[in-house]
C-alpha positions as CSV (number, residue, x, y, z in Angstrom):
1,M,0.3,-0.4,0.0
2,R,1.7,3.4,-0.8
3,Y,-1.4,5.5,-0.4
4,Q,-3.5,7.1,1.9
5,I,-7.0,8.6,1.5
6,E,-8.6,10.2,4.5
7,F,-11.9,12.0,4.3
8,L,-12.6,15.2,5.8
9,R,-15.5,16.7,7.4
10,R,-13.7,20.4,7.7
11,P,-11.3,20.9,4.4
12,S,-9.4,24.0,5.5
13,D,-8.7,21.1,8.8
14,E,-6.8,18.0,8.0
15,E,-6.6,16.9,11.1
16,S,-10.6,16.7,10.7
17,V,-10.6,13.2,9.4
18,C,-13.9,11.5,9.7
19,L,-13.2,8.3,7.4
20,T,-9.7,6.9,6.3
21,R,-9.7,4.0,3.8
22,E,-6.8,1.9,1.7
23,P,-7.6,1.8,-2.3
24,E,-5.2,-1.0,-3.5
25,A,-3.1,1.5,-5.7
26,H,0.3,2.5,-6.7
27,D,-0.4,5.1,-9.3
28,L,-1.8,8.4,-7.9
29,R,-4.9,8.8,-10.8
30,L,-6.0,5.0,-9.9
31,A,-5.9,6.4,-5.8
32,E,-8.3,9.5,-7.0
33,F,-10.1,7.8,-9.0
34,Q,-11.2,5.5,-5.4
35,A,-11.3,8.9,-4.0
36,Q,-14.3,9.4,-5.7
37,A,-15.9,6.1,-6.1
38,W,-15.8,6.2,-2.3
39,S,-17.0,10.0,-2.2
40,E,-21.1,10.1,-2.1
41,Q,-20.6,6.8,0.7
42,A,-18.3,9.1,3.0
43,Q,-20.7,12.0,2.8
44,T,-23.2,10.5,3.5
45,A,-22.6,7.7,6.0
46,H,-19.7,10.4,7.9
47,G,-20.6,14.0,7.5
48,A,-17.2,14.3,4.6
49,R,-17.5,17.2,2.9
50,A,-13.6,16.6,0.7
51,W,-10.7,13.9,0.9
52,Q,-7.2,13.8,0.6
53,I,-4.8,11.7,-0.3
54,R,-1.5,11.0,1.7
55,D,2.0,9.4,-0.3
56,L,2.8,7.1,2.7
57,S,5.8,6.3,0.9
58,K,7.2,10.4,0.9
59,N,6.7,10.3,5.3
60,G,2.5,10.7,4.8
61,R,3.4,13.4,2.7
62,I,-0.4,15.3,1.5
63,V,-0.2,14.6,-2.3
64,S,-3.9,15.1,-3.3
65,V,-7.0,17.2,-2.3
66,E,-10.3,16.9,-3.8
67,L,-13.7,19.4,-1.8
68,F,-16.5,18.5,-2.9
69,D,-18.3,21.2,-3.5
70,D,-15.2,23.0,-4.8
71,A,-13.0,22.8,-7.8
72,A,-10.1,20.3,-7.2
73,P,-6.9,22.0,-6.0
74,R,-4.0,19.6,-6.5
75,V,-1.2,19.3,-3.9
76,H,1.6,17.6,-5.3
């Protein structure tokens, strides 16, 4: 596992994680696709308003962020 997806209740607070999922992806684009696929469930069940993806091979650095109600800013 290289990536970890964290769903957030407060998009401006990376510590507001309400759900964590571990995709079986070794490519960032595939991890982003998986995060998008899980987004509706995270919104409905946990009140998530955004997700962020951490690259565990880079000490957990956040490499991608998407807000559910805005354009998706990317962090690389």
